[in-house]
C-alpha positions as CSV (number, residue, x, y, z in Angstrom):
1,M,202.7,191.5,230.5
2,V,200.0,189.5,232.4
3,L,199.6,186.1,230.8
4,K,196.1,184.7,230.3
5,E,195.1,181.8,232.5
6,I,193.3,178.7,231.2
7,R,191.3,177.0,233.9
8,V,191.4,173.2,233.4
9,G,188.9,170.5,234.4
10,L,190.1,167.0,233.9
11,V,187.7,164.0,233.6
12,G,189.6,160.8,234.6
13,Y,192.8,160.5,236.6
14,K,194.7,157.3,236.0
15,F,197.6,156.8,233.5
16,M,196.6,159.4,231.0
17,G,195.3,161.7,233.7
18,K,198.8,161.7,235.2
19,A,200.5,162.3,231.9
20,H,198.2,165.2,231.0
21,S,198.5,166.7,234.5
22,L,202.3,166.7,234.2
23,G,202.0,168.4,230.9
24,Y,199.9,171.2,232.3
25,R,202.2,171.7,235.3
26,N,205.3,171.9,233.1
27,V,204.1,174.3,230.4
28,P,204.8,177.4,232.4
29,F,208.3,176.2,233.2
30,F,209.3,175.4,229.6
31,F,207.0,177.8,227.7
32,P,206.7,180.9,229.9
33,D,205.3,183.0,227.1
34,R,202.2,180.8,226.7
35,A,198.9,181.0,228.6
36,R,199.2,179.5,232.0
37,P,197.1,176.3,232.8
38,V,195.4,176.4,236.2
39,L,194.5,172.9,237.5
40,K,191.1,173.8,238.8
41,A,189.2,170.6,239.2
42,I,189.3,166.9,238.5
43,A,186.3,164.5,238.1
44,G,186.0,160.8,238.8
45,R,183.3,158.4,240.0
46,N,185.2,157.0,243.0
47,E,185.3,159.8,245.6
48,E,188.2,158.3,247.6
49,G,190.2,157.8,244.4
50,V,189.5,161.2,242.9
51,R,190.2,163.0,246.1
52,K,193.6,161.4,246.3
53,A,194.2,162.1,242.6
54,A,193.4,165.8,243.1
55,K,195.9,166.1,245.8
56,E,198.6,164.1,244.1
57,L,198.2,165.7,240.6
58,G,197.9,169.2,241.9
59,F,194.2,170.1,241.3
60,E,192.4,172.6,243.6
61,S,189.2,170.6,243.9
62,Y,187.3,167.5,242.7
63,E,183.9,166.4,241.5
64,T,182.4,162.9,241.5
65,D,180.2,163.7,238.4
66,W,181.7,165.1,235.2
67,R,178.4,166.9,234.6
68,E,179.0,169.1,237.6
69,L,182.5,169.8,236.4
70,I,181.1,171.1,233.1
71,K,178.5,173.3,234.8
72,R,181.2,175.2,236.7
73,D,181.9,178.8,235.7
74,D,185.5,178.5,236.8
75,I,186.4,176.0,234.1
76,D,187.5,177.0,230.6
77,L,188.8,173.7,229.2
78,I,187.6,170.1,229.6
79,D,190.2,167.4,229.2
80,I,188.8,163.9,228.6
81,V,191.0,160.9,229.6
82,T,188.1,158.4,230.3
83,P,187.4,155.1,228.6
84,N,186.5,155.5,224.9
85,H,182.7,154.9,225.2
86,S,182.3,158.0,227.3
87,H,184.2,160.4,225.0
88,A,181.3,161.5,222.8
89,E,178.9,162.3,225.6
90,I,181.3,164.3,227.6
91,A,182.9,166.2,224.7
92,I,179.5,167.2,223.2
93,A,178.2,168.4,226.6
94,A,181.4,170.4,227.2
95,A,181.2,172.0,223.7
96,E,177.5,172.9,224.2
97,A,178.5,174.5,227.5
98,G,181.0,176.7,225.7
99,K,184.1,174.8,227.1
100,H,187.2,174.2,225.0
101,V,187.9,170.4,224.7
102,I,190.9,168.1,224.4
103,C,190.1,164.4,224.2
104,E,192.3,161.2,224.3
105,K,192.4,158.9,221.3
106,P,190.7,157.3,219.7
107,L,188.2,160.1,219.5
108,A,185.1,157.9,219.7
109,L,183.8,154.4,219.3
110,N,183.0,154.9,215.6
111,A,182.9,157.5,212.9
112,E,179.2,158.4,213.6
113,E,180.1,159.5,217.2
114,A,183.2,161.3,216.0
115,E,181.0,163.3,213.4
116,K,178.7,164.4,216.2
117,M,181.7,165.5,218.4
118,L,183.2,167.6,215.6
119,A,179.8,169.1,214.7
120,A,179.2,170.1,218.4
121,A,182.7,171.7,218.7
122,E,182.2,173.6,215.4
123,K,178.7,174.8,216.2
124,N,179.7,176.2,219.5
125,G,183.0,177.8,218.3
126,V,185.3,176.1,220.8
127,V,188.9,175.1,220.4
128,H,189.1,171.3,220.1
129,M,192.1,168.9,220.0
130,I,192.8,165.2,220.2
131,S,195.8,164.0,222.2
132,H,198.0,162.4,219.5
133,N,201.0,163.4,221.5
134,Y,203.6,161.6,219.3
135,R,203.3,164.2,216.7
136,F,205.0,166.5,219.2
137,A,208.3,164.7,219.5
138,P,210.9,167.0,218.0
139,A,212.2,164.3,215.8
140,V,208.8,163.7,214.3
141,Q,208.3,167.4,213.8
142,Y,211.7,167.6,212.1
143,A,210.7,164.6,209.8
144,K,207.6,166.6,208.8
145,K,209.8,169.6,208.0
146,L,212.1,167.5,205.8
147,I,209.2,166.0,203.9
148,E,207.5,169.4,203.4
149,E,210.8,170.9,202.1
150,G,210.9,168.1,199.5
151,R,214.1,166.6,200.8
152,L,212.7,163.1,200.2
153,G,211.0,164.0,197.0
154,K,207.9,161.9,196.0
155,I,207.0,159.5,198.7
156,Y,206.8,155.8,197.6
157,H,206.5,153.7,200.8
158,V,205.4,154.1,204.4
159,R,205.9,151.4,207.0
160,A,204.6,151.8,210.5
161,T,204.3,149.4,213.4
162,Y,203.2,149.7,217.0
163,L,204.3,146.7,219.0
164,Q,203.5,145.9,222.6
165,D,203.5,142.7,224.7
166,W,201.5,143.4,227.8
167,L,198.6,141.1,227.0
168,M,200.5,137.9,226.2
169,D,199.8,136.3,229.6
170,P,196.5,134.3,229.1
171,D,195.8,134.8,232.8
172,F,195.8,138.6,232.5
173,P,192.2,139.5,233.5
174,I,189.7,140.9,231.1
175,A,189.6,144.7,231.3
176,W,187.7,147.6,229.6
177,R,190.3,147.7,226.8
178,L,189.1,144.2,225.9
179,K,185.4,144.9,225.7
180,K,184.1,146.3,222.4
181,E,181.2,148.2,223.9
182,I,183.6,150.2,226.0
183,T,186.7,150.5,223.8
184,G,185.4,150.2,220.2
185,S,188.4,148.1,219.0
186,G,191.5,146.5,220.6
187,A,195.0,147.0,219.5
188,L,193.7,148.7,216.3
189,G,192.1,151.6,218.0
190,D,194.4,151.8,221.0
191,I,197.8,151.8,219.3
192,G,197.0,151.5,215.6
193,A,195.3,154.9,215.9
194,H,198.7,156.4,216.8
195,I,200.5,155.2,213.7
196,I,197.6,156.1,211.5
197,D,197.8,159.7,212.8
198,L,201.5,159.9,212.5
199,T,201.4,158.8,208.8
200,R,198.5,161.1,208.0
201,F,200.5,163.9,209.6
202,L,203.7,163.1,207.7
203,V,202.5,161.8,204.3
204,G,198.8,162.7,203.9
205,E,195.4,161.1,203.6
206,M,194.7,157.4,202.8
207,T,192.3,156.5,200.1
208,E,191.7,152.8,200.7
209,V,192.7,150.0,203.0
210,V,192.7,146.2,203.2
211,G,193.2,144.6,206.6
212,A,193.1,141.6,208.8
213,M,192.5,141.3,212.6
214,E,193.0,138.5,215.1
215,T,192.1,137.7,218.7
216,F,194.6,135.1,220.0
217,I,193.1,134.7,223.5
218,K,189.4,134.7,223.2
219,E,188.5,134.3,226.9
220,R,190.2,135.8,230.0
221,P,189.6,135.5,233.7
222,I,187.3,138.0,235.3
223,E,189.1,139.8,238.1
224,N,188.0,139.0,241.6
225,E,185.6,136.2,240.3
226,P,187.6,133.0,240.6
227,G,186.8,130.4,238.0
228,K,184.8,132.8,235.8
229,T,185.9,134.1,232.4
230,G,184.8,136.7,230.0
231,V,184.8,136.8,226.2
232,V,187.3,139.1,224.5
233,D,185.5,140.6,221.6
234,V,188.2,142.9,220.2
235,D,191.4,142.3,218.3
236,D,194.7,141.4,219.9
237,A,196.5,142.3,216.6
238,A,195.7,144.1,213.4
239,S,197.6,144.5,210.1
240,F,196.6,146.4,207.0
241,I,197.9,147.8,203.7
242,A,196.9,151.3,202.6
243,R,197.1,153.5,199.5
244,F,197.6,157.2,199.9
245,E,196.3,160.2,197.9
246,N,199.8,161.0,196.8
247,G,200.4,157.5,195.4
248,A,202.4,156.1,198.3
249,M,201.8,152.6,199.6
250,G,201.6,151.8,203.3
251,V,202.1,148.7,205.4
252,F,200.9,148.8,209.1
253,E,200.9,146.5,212.1
254,A,199.5,147.0,215.6
255,T,199.8,144.2,218.2
256,R,199.9,143.5,221.9
257,F,201.6,140.1,221.2
258,A,205.1,141.1,220.2
259,A,207.2,139.5,222.9
260,G,210.0,141.9,224.0
261,S,208.4,145.0,222.5
262,R,207.2,147.1,225.4
263,N,206.2,150.2,223.4
264,R,207.8,150.1,220.0
265,N,206.1,152.8,217.9
266,C,208.1,153.3,214.7
267,F,207.9,154.3,211.1
268,E,210.1,154.3,208.0
269,I,209.3,156.5,205.0
270,N,211.0,156.0,201.6
271,G,211.0,158.7,198.9
272,E,212.7,159.3,195.5
273,Y,215.6,161.2,197.2
274,G,216.0,159.3,200.5
275,S,214.4,157.8,203.6
276,I,213.7,158.6,207.2
277,K,213.2,156.3,210.2
278,W,212.0,156.9,213.8
279,D,211.4,154.7,216.8
280,L,209.6,156.0,220.0
281,E,211.9,153.8,222.2
282,N,214.8,156.1,221.0
283,M,212.6,159.1,220.4
284,N,215.2,161.9,220.2
285,N,216.9,160.3,217.1
286,L,215.8,160.6,213.5
287,H,217.6,158.4,211.0
288,V,218.0,160.1,207.7
289,Y,219.4,158.8,204.3
290,L,219.8,161.2,201.4
291,S,220.9,159.8,198.0
292,E,222.4,163.2,197.1
293,D,225.3,162.5,199.4
294,D,228.6,161.7,197.8
295,E,229.4,158.1,196.9
296,G,231.2,156.4,199.7
297,L,229.4,158.7,202.3
298,Q,225.9,157.4,201.6
299,G,224.1,155.8,204.5
300,F,221.7,156.5,207.3
301,R,222.9,159.3,209.6
302,V,221.5,159.7,213.1
303,I,220.2,163.2,213.9
304,N,219.9,163.8,217.6
305,C,217.0,166.3,217.5
306,T,218.0,168.3,220.5
307,E,219.5,171.3,218.7
308,E,217.9,174.7,218.9
309,V,216.9,174.5,215.2
310,H,214.8,171.4,215.9
311,P,211.1,172.0,216.6
312,F,210.3,172.5,220.3
313,A,213.9,171.5,221.3
314,D,214.9,175.1,222.0
315,A,212.5,175.1,225.0
316,Y,214.5,172.5,226.8
317,W,218.1,171.7,227.5
318,P,221.4,172.3,225.7
319,A,222.0,170.1,222.6
320,G,222.5,166.4,223.4
321,H,220.5,166.6,226.6
322,I,217.6,164.4,225.7
323,I,213.9,164.7,226.5
324,G,211.4,162.0,227.1
325,Y,207.9,160.7,226.6
326,E,206.4,163.2,229.0
327,H,207.6,166.1,227.0
328,T,205.4,165.2,224.1
329,F,202.5,166.1,226.3
330,V,204.1,169.4,227.4
331,N,204.6,170.3,223.8
332,L,201.1,169.4,222.8
333,I,199.5,171.2,225.7
334,S,201.7,174.3,225.0
335,E,200.1,174.4,221.6
336,L,196.7,174.0,223.1
337,M,197.2,176.9,225.5
338,E,198.3,179.1,222.5
339,A,195.3,178.0,220.5
340,I,192.8,178.9,223.3
341,S,194.5,182.2,224.2
342,K,194.5,183.3,220.6
343,K,191.1,181.7,219.8
344,K,192.5,179.8,216.8
345,S,192.4,176.2,215.7
346,Q,195.3,173.8,216.4
347,K,195.9,170.4,215.0
348,P,195.5,167.5,215.6
349,D,191.8,168.4,216.2
350,F,188.5,166.6,216.1
351,F,188.6,166.6,212.3
352,D,191.8,164.6,212.6
353,G,190.1,162.4,215.1
354,L,187.2,161.8,212.7
355,Q,189.4,161.0,209.8
356,N,191.4,158.6,211.9
357,Q,188.1,156.9,213.0
358,L,187.0,156.6,209.4
359,I,190.2,154.7,208.7
360,L,189.8,152.5,211.8
361,D,186.2,151.7,210.8
362,A,187.3,150.9,207.2
363,I,190.0,148.5,208.4
364,E,187.5,146.6,210.6
365,Q,185.0,146.4,207.7
366,S,187.8,145.2,205.4
367,A,188.7,142.5,207.9
368,I,185.1,141.3,208.0
369,D,184.5,141.5,204.2
370,K,188.1,140.4,203.2
371,K,188.4,143.1,200.6
372,W,189.6,146.6,199.9
373,V,187.5,149.4,201.5
374,S,187.6,153.0,200.4
375,I,188.1,155.8,203.0
376,P,185.4,158.5,203.0
377,Q,187.1,161.9,202.6
378,R,185.4,164.6,204.6
379,A,185.9,168.2,203.5
380,N,188.0,170.1,206.0
381,H,186.0,171.8,208.7
382,I,185.2,175.2,210.1
383,R,188.3,176.9,211.5
384,V,187.8,178.6,214.9
């Protein structure tokens, strides 16, 4: 059988560009039955930088204007890993050109932009996904399975945190992630978006939120301009409480000021029959407590989600041979290849990105108004 090839055009090439490129390159190795990604071209504004990236990441060619990339007849899929303020323009143009689209998170600067991106993708009948890669850790997928099977019963509580510490140095220069016009929000949109997506995936939709946001260091040095500083107009940290449609309560925290936490993305979910816990820094393990266990044996057990029965795990190594962060992208992109080859929708998609953005916007509004804010619920969208 001759497998379909999906010709990829990547816009952007730094941290996320490298992560996505590795995913494309490894899909044929781990998922040989899926459509094969072909790294056709990469786009970036700096010709020297993008030429080097094309060679290092394995792309056949490069462009210095993403518009030229979209015009090309030899591109099927546009992958967007640029700063947030450019997501909407690129994604809409790609969809209007009939290209399938995958976009990094958060989907847009605000819900209005996200609505337009979803509408363009639906109108033009293209496959669209958002890169919430943590959904694709086998342990997270297994947590979803346990919840759907009713093993936890009615869900009462959700606790999720995403803690980092890379911005604590006051001399760290101001960058695009610290400028609202480019990034939309700070820790909230950058890492809070991930825990919002994980809990939507596992537990369901939120109905209302109340939140607080704080900027601890309000001015930072401007790189290569000694003595000059720039204003930080996004949050360094955000916390919020949420209510879910199913009656559960949620407590969330996202910060870049948690000393010692390099990338601690974790959640705990409590239900009437038990609890589950997961931490990205030990991503292969799911901690499970079931109250139906015999007295004396009750307690959290550690499930190493590397068995063939665990989602995605059978594509990798024998049981106990752990996988890493990069494999969440391999798993996500394998699903994207399947969606495009079969012309079907795959989640998380732009609808999920929009719903996530509605929550982010509501948290920001709540922090300003100091009161609960309801989450608009959009009817699910057209399926490809």
